[in-house]
C-alpha angles and dihedrals in degrees: 000000000000118000099193095261125119094232111128097169142012131224122227112217114248119260092223141357097238128066092229093058091046090055090047090054089050092053093047093049091046092053093048092046093050090048090052092048092049096045099043093038091053092051093049092048095045096049093044092048100047113063093197088066092061091109129128093258094049090045090057091045090052091050090048091052091050090052092046092051091049097047096048091044090054095060114017102059092055091046090050091049091050092052094045099044099026087229103137099174124113123182123246092247091042091055091048091049092048092050093047096049094043093052091043092054099037095049090046089052092052091055092043092053087054091052090048090054089050090050092054091046093053092043093054105028101033105024094154091060096042096101091049099044096039107034121148093268093048091049092050091049093050093048091047090050091052092051093043093050090051092050094049095045092047091049092049095047095043095048092046096044095050093045089064113101110246122207107143099090128277105268113122132174127318096248113031143329108296128176097241092052092050092047089056087069092055122120095187115081095193093051089046092054091047092057092043088055090054090049092051090050091051091049090053090053091049090050090050089053090051092050090050090051092048091050091048093051091044088056089050092050092048092050093046094049088060090056116098091215111104090191092053092051092048092049093049094048094044090052103039100041094058088048091055092045093055093043091049091051092046097049099036094052092042092051092045092050092054100039105035113118117252090244090067094051121112131155094247095047092045090051094050094047093046092051092047095057102029105035110023099055096052089049098048101033092084089057096043102040107024115020092054086064106097095204091052092046091052091050091048090051091052091049092050091049090050092050090048092051092049091048091053090050091052095045098042108024094156093053090050092052090053 
């Protein structure tokens, strides 16, 4: 994937000037990363373990957790290592791989969030057609389409970005390799505009997904408001509004990060925006999407009790035999 430049590695900008702040950033990132691993890992294990959770909604939640784990693992470990060791270099191929996998997972997540909104709309507004519209084959096809679209878009962006000649240094963003930061190093205006055109097209698709989600949730709200059940209305609003809040944060910051003019760019702003759309959603999605599901919470509680009982048996076998 050579682009004719002599760059063999890139440099991530430092999080802070002092060693104390760098270590603070490391601790914060470590806490967020462990929370994301615990939350998403628990959801994956619980859904895979309990057969009664093998439903379309839980299938999409499991897929979302897999994407969240992958996306946060693509960026955060390298950022933690940079803060801890003060080694800010990343190889050319490492940067390309990081960009590819991040785009692959993040684009797939955008489409999967759209499918999840559609699932909720059909379940609430067209319950009699739920089994027909969202059968096992339809769910598999929609999930495969989300993953395939992410793969193709990541391949297109990565190949195009790293074919652009670079001659403006090798310093990229403060968090991970992002397309706008790499394009700043370009010395070819035509190649730069070609990639910007691809970014604008991708942003239009993301906005279309957001509009579809808003329309789906608006249909849910309209159907629920007709219901005489106060508890049902409260449950729908308490579930759907956090969904929309997280999706809005995810898409708005992602779009801003890719479309903001260079004159607005600064290391601190770039860091905040990158964290908001690449780190926060994978960490909070388990709380917003999955752990508000009572059936999933009950299954997770049973699994934790089972694990606790098995651990006690292993640690104190004699006490258990008594």
